[in-house]
C-alpha positions as a Markdown table, in Angstrom:
| # | Residue | x | y | z |
|---|---|---|---|---|
| 1 | Unk | 155.1 | 189.1 | -8.2 |
| 2 | Unk | 151.4 | 187.7 | -7.7 |
| 3 | Unk | 152.7 | 185.4 | -5.5 |
| 4 | Unk | 154.6 | 188.1 | -3.7 |
| 5 | Unk | 151.9 | 190.3 | -3.0 |
| 6 | Unk | 149.7 | 187.3 | -1.6 |
| 7 | Unk | 152.4 | 186.2 | 0.7 |
| 8 | Unk | 153.0 | 189.9 | 2.2 |
| 9 | Unk | 149.1 | 190.1 | 2.5 |
| 10 | Unk | 149.0 | 186.8 | 4.5 |
| 11 | Unk | 151.8 | 188.2 | 7.2 |
| 12 | Unk | 149.7 | 191.5 | 7.7 |
| 13 | Unk | 146.7 | 189.6 | 8.3 |
| 14 | Unk | 148.7 | 187.4 | 10.9 |
| 15 | Unk | 150.1 | 190.3 | 12.5 |
| 16 | Unk | 146.5 | 192.2 | 12.7 |
| 17 | Unk | 145.1 | 189.1 | 14.5 |
| 18 | Unk | 142.9 | 190.5 | 17.5 |
| 19 | Unk | 144.8 | 190.3 | 21.1 |
| 20 | Unk | 143.1 | 190.8 | 24.5 |
| 21 | Unk | 144.9 | 191.4 | 27.6 |
| 22 | Unk | 143.2 | 192.2 | 31.1 |
| 23 | Unk | 145.3 | 193.1 | 34.6 |
| 24 | Unk | 143.6 | 193.2 | 38.0 |
| 25 | Unk | 146.0 | 195.0 | 40.2 |
| 26 | Unk | 144.7 | 195.3 | 44.1 |
| 27 | Unk | 147.0 | 197.8 | 46.4 |
| 28 | Unk | 146.4 | 198.1 | 50.0 |
| 29 | Unk | 147.4 | 200.7 | 52.4 |
| 30 | Unk | 147.1 | 201.1 | 56.2 |
| 31 | Unk | 147.0 | 203.8 | 58.2 |
| 32 | Unk | 146.7 | 204.8 | 61.9 |
| 33 | Unk | 142.8 | 204.4 | 62.6 |
| 34 | Unk | 141.7 | 203.9 | 59.0 |
| 35 | Unk | 142.3 | 201.1 | 56.2 |
| 36 | Unk | 142.5 | 202.4 | 52.4 |
| 37 | Unk | 141.7 | 199.9 | 49.5 |
| 38 | Unk | 142.1 | 200.8 | 45.9 |
| 39 | Unk | 141.0 | 199.1 | 42.8 |
| 40 | Unk | 142.4 | 199.6 | 39.2 |
| 41 | Unk | 141.2 | 197.8 | 36.3 |
| 42 | Unk | 142.5 | 198.0 | 33.1 |
| 43 | Unk | 140.5 | 196.6 | 29.8 |
| 44 | Unk | 142.5 | 196.9 | 26.7 |
| 45 | Unk | 140.2 | 197.0 | 23.1 |
| 46 | Unk | 142.0 | 196.5 | 20.1 |
| 47 | Unk | 140.3 | 197.6 | 16.7 |
| 48 | Unk | 141.3 | 196.6 | 13.5 |
| 49 | Unk | 141.7 | 199.5 | 11.3 |
| 50 | Unk | 142.1 | 199.7 | 7.5 |
| 51 | Unk | 145.1 | 201.5 | 7.4 |
| 52 | Unk | 147.3 | 200.4 | 5.1 |
| 53 | Unk | 146.8 | 196.8 | 6.6 |
| 54 | Unk | 148.4 | 198.0 | 10.1 |
| 55 | Unk | 146.8 | 197.2 | 12.9 |
| 56 | Unk | 145.6 | 200.1 | 15.4 |
| 57 | Unk | 145.9 | 200.2 | 19.2 |
| 58 | Unk | 142.8 | 202.2 | 21.2 |
| 59 | Unk | 142.9 | 201.6 | 25.1 |
| 60 | Unk | 140.1 | 202.7 | 27.5 |
| 61 | Unk | 140.8 | 202.6 | 31.5 |
| 62 | Unk | 138.5 | 202.3 | 34.3 |
| 63 | Unk | 139.2 | 203.4 | 37.9 |
| 64 | Unk | 137.5 | 202.3 | 40.8 |
| 65 | Unk | 138.4 | 203.7 | 44.2 |
| 66 | Unk | 136.9 | 203.0 | 47.8 |
| 67 | Unk | 137.7 | 203.9 | 51.3 |
| 68 | Unk | 136.4 | 202.1 | 54.6 |
| 69 | Unk | 136.8 | 203.5 | 58.0 |
| 70 | Unk | 137.0 | 201.6 | 60.7 |
| 71 | Unk | 134.0 | 202.0 | 63.5 |
| 72 | Unk | 134.9 | 204.6 | 66.1 |
| 73 | Unk | 131.9 | 203.2 | 68.5 |
| 74 | Unk | 131.4 | 199.8 | 70.1 |
| 75 | Unk | 135.1 | 199.1 | 70.3 |
| 76 | Unk | 136.4 | 196.5 | 72.3 |
| 77 | Unk | 139.0 | 198.5 | 74.8 |
| 78 | Unk | 141.5 | 196.1 | 76.6 |
| 79 | Unk | 142.4 | 197.6 | 79.7 |
| 80 | Unk | 146.0 | 197.4 | 81.2 |
| 81 | Unk | 145.7 | 194.8 | 84.6 |
| 82 | Unk | 147.0 | 196.2 | 87.4 |
| 83 | Unk | 150.2 | 195.1 | 89.2 |
| 84 | Unk | 150.2 | 194.1 | 92.9 |
| 85 | Unk | 153.4 | 196.0 | 93.9 |
| 86 | Unk | 154.9 | 193.5 | 96.7 |
| 87 | Unk | 154.1 | 190.3 | 94.6 |
| 88 | Unk | 154.0 | 191.6 | 90.9 |
| 89 | Unk | 150.7 | 189.6 | 90.7 |
| 90 | Unk | 148.4 | 191.0 | 87.9 |
| 91 | Unk | 144.8 | 192.3 | 89.2 |
| 92 | Unk | 142.2 | 192.6 | 86.0 |
| 93 | Unk | 140.5 | 196.4 | 86.1 |
| 94 | Unk | 137.0 | 194.3 | 86.2 |
| 95 | Unk | 135.7 | 191.6 | 88.0 |
| 96 | Unk | 132.1 | 190.3 | 88.3 |
| 97 | Unk | 131.0 | 193.6 | 86.5 |
| 98 | Unk | 132.9 | 195.8 | 89.4 |
| 99 | Unk | 135.9 | 198.0 | 89.1 |
| 100 | Unk | 139.4 | 197.6 | 91.2 |
| 101 | Unk | 139.8 | 199.8 | 93.7 |
| 102 | Unk | 143.0 | 198.5 | 95.4 |
| 103 | Unk | 145.8 | 195.7 | 96.1 |
| 104 | Unk | 147.8 | 194.7 | 98.7 |
| 105 | Unk | 149.6 | 191.6 | 100.3 |
| 106 | Unk | 149.1 | 189.5 | 103.1 |
| 107 | Unk | 152.2 | 188.6 | 105.2 |
| 108 | Unk | 152.7 | 186.0 | 107.6 |
| 109 | Unk | 155.5 | 186.7 | 110.3 |
| 110 | Unk | 156.3 | 189.8 | 108.7 |
| 111 | Unk | 158.2 | 188.1 | 105.9 |
| 112 | Unk | 156.4 | 185.6 | 104.0 |
| 113 | Unk | 153.9 | 187.3 | 101.6 |
| 114 | Unk | 151.0 | 184.6 | 101.5 |
| 115 | Unk | 149.0 | 186.2 | 98.8 |
| 116 | Unk | 147.8 | 189.2 | 96.9 |
| 117 | Unk | 144.1 | 190.4 | 97.4 |
| 118 | Unk | 142.4 | 193.0 | 95.4 |
| 119 | Unk | 138.8 | 194.6 | 96.0 |
| 120 | Unk | 136.4 | 195.4 | 93.6 |
| 121 | Unk | 133.5 | 197.9 | 93.8 |
| 122 | Unk | 130.2 | 198.6 | 92.4 |
| 123 | Unk | 130.8 | 202.2 | 91.0 |
| 124 | Unk | 127.4 | 203.0 | 91.0 |
| 125 | Unk | 126.5 | 201.8 | 94.4 |
| 126 | Unk | 129.8 | 203.9 | 95.5 |
| 127 | Unk | 129.1 | 207.0 | 93.5 |
| 128 | Unk | 127.9 | 209.1 | 96.8 |
| 129 | Unk | 131.0 | 207.7 | 98.8 |
| 130 | Unk | 133.5 | 209.4 | 96.2 |
| 131 | Unk | 134.0 | 212.6 | 97.7 |
| 132 | Unk | 133.7 | 211.6 | 101.2 |
| 133 | Unk | 136.0 | 211.5 | 103.7 |
| 134 | Unk | 138.4 | 208.8 | 104.3 |
| 135 | Unk | 136.5 | 207.9 | 107.7 |
| 136 | Unk | 133.2 | 207.8 | 105.5 |
| 137 | Unk | 134.5 | 205.7 | 102.7 |
| 138 | Unk | 135.9 | 203.5 | 105.5 |
| 139 | Unk | 132.5 | 202.9 | 107.2 |
| 140 | Unk | 131.4 | 202.0 | 103.4 |
| 141 | Unk | 133.9 | 199.3 | 103.0 |
| 142 | Unk | 133.0 | 198.0 | 106.4 |
| 143 | Unk | 129.4 | 198.0 | 105.6 |
| 144 | Unk | 128.3 | 194.6 | 103.8 |
| 145 | Unk | 125.6 | 196.2 | 102.2 |
| 146 | Unk | 128.1 | 197.7 | 99.6 |
| 147 | Unk | 128.4 | 195.1 | 97.0 |
| 148 | Unk | 132.1 | 194.0 | 96.6 |
| 149 | Unk | 134.5 | 191.1 | 95.6 |
| 150 | Unk | 137.6 | 190.5 | 97.4 |
| 151 | Unk | 139.9 | 188.5 | 95.0 |
| 152 | Unk | 142.6 | 186.3 | 96.5 |
| 153 | Unk | 145.8 | 185.4 | 94.4 |
| 154 | Unk | 148.3 | 182.9 | 96.0 |
| 155 | Unk | 151.9 | 184.2 | 96.1 |
| 156 | Unk | 153.2 | 180.7 | 97.4 |
| 157 | Unk | 151.9 | 177.1 | 97.7 |
| 158 | Unk | 149.7 | 176.7 | 100.9 |
| 159 | Unk | 147.8 | 173.5 | 102.1 |
| 160 | Unk | 143.9 | 174.3 | 102.5 |
| 161 | Unk | 144.0 | 173.3 | 105.8 |
| 162 | Unk | 146.2 | 175.9 | 107.0 |
| 163 | Unk | 144.6 | 178.6 | 104.6 |
| 164 | Unk | 141.1 | 178.0 | 106.1 |
| 165 | Unk | 142.4 | 178.0 | 109.6 |
| 166 | Unk | 143.8 | 181.2 | 108.8 |
| 167 | Unk | 140.6 | 182.7 | 107.9 |
| 168 | Unk | 138.7 | 181.0 | 110.4 |
| 169 | Unk | 141.1 | 182.4 | 113.1 |
| 170 | Unk | 140.3 | 186.1 | 111.7 |
| 171 | Unk | 136.5 | 185.6 | 111.8 |
| 172 | Unk | 135.7 | 184.1 | 114.9 |
| 173 | Unk | 136.8 | 186.6 | 117.5 |
| 174 | Unk | 134.8 | 189.3 | 114.8 |
| 175 | Unk | 131.7 | 187.1 | 115.0 |
| 176 | Unk | 131.3 | 187.3 | 118.6 |
| 177 | Unk | 129.5 | 184.0 | 119.3 |
| 178 | Unk | 126.9 | 184.7 | 116.8 |
| 179 | Unk | 125.7 | 182.2 | 114.0 |
| 180 | Unk | 129.7 | 179.9 | 114.6 |
| 181 | Unk | 128.2 | 177.6 | 112.8 |
| 182 | Unk | 129.0 | 179.6 | 109.6 |
| 183 | Unk | 132.4 | 178.8 | 110.3 |
| 184 | Unk | 132.0 | 175.1 | 109.4 |
| 185 | Unk | 130.1 | 175.9 | 106.1 |
| 186 | Unk | 133.2 | 178.0 | 105.2 |
| 187 | Unk | 135.4 | 175.2 | 105.7 |
| 188 | Unk | 133.1 | 173.1 | 103.8 |
| 189 | Unk | 133.1 | 175.2 | 100.9 |
| 190 | Unk | 137.0 | 174.5 | 100.1 |
| 191 | Unk | 137.9 | 171.0 | 98.7 |
| 192 | Unk | 140.6 | 168.9 | 100.4 |
| 193 | Unk | 142.9 | 170.2 | 97.6 |
| 194 | Unk | 146.2 | 172.4 | 98.6 |
| 195 | Unk | 146.6 | 175.9 | 97.0 |
| 196 | Unk | 149.3 | 176.6 | 94.5 |
| 197 | Unk | 151.0 | 179.5 | 94.0 |
| 198 | Unk | 148.4 | 181.6 | 91.4 |
| 199 | Unk | 145.6 | 179.8 | 92.4 |
| 200 | Unk | 142.6 | 182.3 | 92.9 |
| 201 | Unk | 139.9 | 182.9 | 95.3 |
| 202 | Unk | 136.8 | 184.8 | 94.8 |
| 203 | Unk | 134.3 | 186.3 | 97.5 |
| 204 | Unk | 131.6 | 188.2 | 96.5 |
| 205 | Unk | 129.5 | 189.9 | 99.6 |
| 206 | Unk | 125.9 | 191.7 | 98.8 |
| 207 | Unk | 124.4 | 192.3 | 102.1 |
| 208 | Unk | 124.0 | 189.2 | 104.5 |
| 209 | Unk | 125.1 | 186.7 | 101.5 |
| 210 | Unk | 128.5 | 185.7 | 100.4 |
| 211 | Unk | 129.3 | 184.0 | 97.1 |
| 212 | Unk | 132.0 | 182.1 | 97.4 |
| 213 | Unk | 134.5 | 180.9 | 94.6 |
| 214 | Unk | 137.2 | 178.4 | 95.5 |
| 215 | Unk | 140.4 | 178.0 | 93.7 |
| 216 | Unk | 139.3 | 174.5 | 92.1 |
| 217 | Unk | 136.4 | 176.6 | 90.5 |
| 218 | Unk | 133.6 | 175.4 | 92.6 |
| 219 | Unk | 130.8 | 177.6 | 93.7 |
| 220 | Unk | 128.8 | 178.3 | 97.2 |
| 221 | Unk | 127.3 | 180.6 | 99.1 |
| 222 | Unk | 126.9 | 181.7 | 103.1 |
| 223 | Unk | 124.0 | 183.7 | 103.9 |
| 224 | Unk | 124.6 | 185.4 | 107.6 |
| 225 | Unk | 124.8 | 189.1 | 108.3 |
| 226 | Unk | 127.3 | 188.5 | 111.1 |
| 227 | Unk | 129.6 | 186.6 | 108.9 |
| 228 | Unk | 129.5 | 188.9 | 106.3 |
| 229 | Unk | 130.3 | 191.9 | 108.4 |
| 230 | Unk | 133.2 | 190.2 | 110.1 |
| 231 | Unk | 134.3 | 189.2 | 106.4 |
| 232 | Unk | 134.5 | 192.7 | 106.0 |
| 233 | Unk | 136.1 | 193.8 | 109.3 |
| 234 | Unk | 138.9 | 190.8 | 108.5 |
| 235 | Unk | 140.0 | 193.2 | 105.2 |
| 236 | Unk | 138.8 | 196.4 | 105.9 |
| 237 | Unk | 138.9 | 196.8 | 109.9 |
| 238 | Unk | 140.9 | 198.5 | 112.4 |
| 239 | Unk | 143.3 | 195.0 | 112.2 |
| 240 | Unk | 143.0 | 194.5 | 108.6 |
| 241 | Unk | 144.9 | 191.6 | 107.5 |
| 242 | Unk | 146.5 | 193.9 | 104.6 |
| 243 | Unk | 146.8 | 197.5 | 106.0 |
| 244 | Unk | 148.2 | 198.3 | 102.2 |
| 245 | Unk | 145.4 | 196.7 | 100.9 |
| 246 | Unk | 142.8 | 198.9 | 102.9 |
| 247 | Unk | 144.4 | 202.1 | 102.2 |
| 248 | Unk | 144.5 | 201.4 | 99.0 |
| 249 | Unk | 141.1 | 200.8 | 98.5 |
| 250 | Unk | 139.9 | 204.1 | 100.4 |
| 251 | Unk | 142.2 | 205.9 | 97.9 |
| 252 | Unk | 140.6 | 204.1 | 95.0 |
| 253 | Unk | 137.3 | 204.6 | 95.9 |
| 254 | Unk | 137.8 | 208.1 | 95.6 |
| 255 | Unk | 138.9 | 207.9 | 91.5 |
| 256 | Unk | 135.8 | 205.5 | 90.4 |
């Protein structure tokens, strides 16, 4: 009998041996515009009570929750590019700190799409022209004192000689014999590498200076009031090389 009691007490003591368990669960739920994370931690505390040799379980639970809202200021906004309708070529909304006002296509012989062209204007410089007449806006576009970037994207492959010859051919009669050496300077800004479809060229005009970025990424400049006025006339004058581009720019200035 004594041995039986001893054996039963031993079994009860083994069953009442302390046990500790800890669980950590993290759940994350995301909703539009905000993210919420909840963390719950539960700790089990076992207390041995003298209740006829039977272990009693006591459980305490703590829960911590927090919410984090994504910032609404200083967000980076991705602006959708604008597609030039005739070629499908995309133009970013911003270029060199200026805003796109119009796009168009340069067509040769009434059939061949040579390149897409887009104009970017300084919104601050053009702010006074937003409510002006079409004629006054056109005059502002012809005036190189209003900063702008003319961005060209090739719609087909073209030899560099044909490209420079076409630009020079358009500029020459507009320069009326003044600063004609600038045409040679312009040719030298283009390395002897033929243009491929998708090649990009940028001409940024500010007053009497044109900063030129060629298709290989090289940068140069030409300083001449006559040259800059002639280049503006090529794209915004009466015989503009892309009438659709010119008309688009006039409408685009009103929306700046």
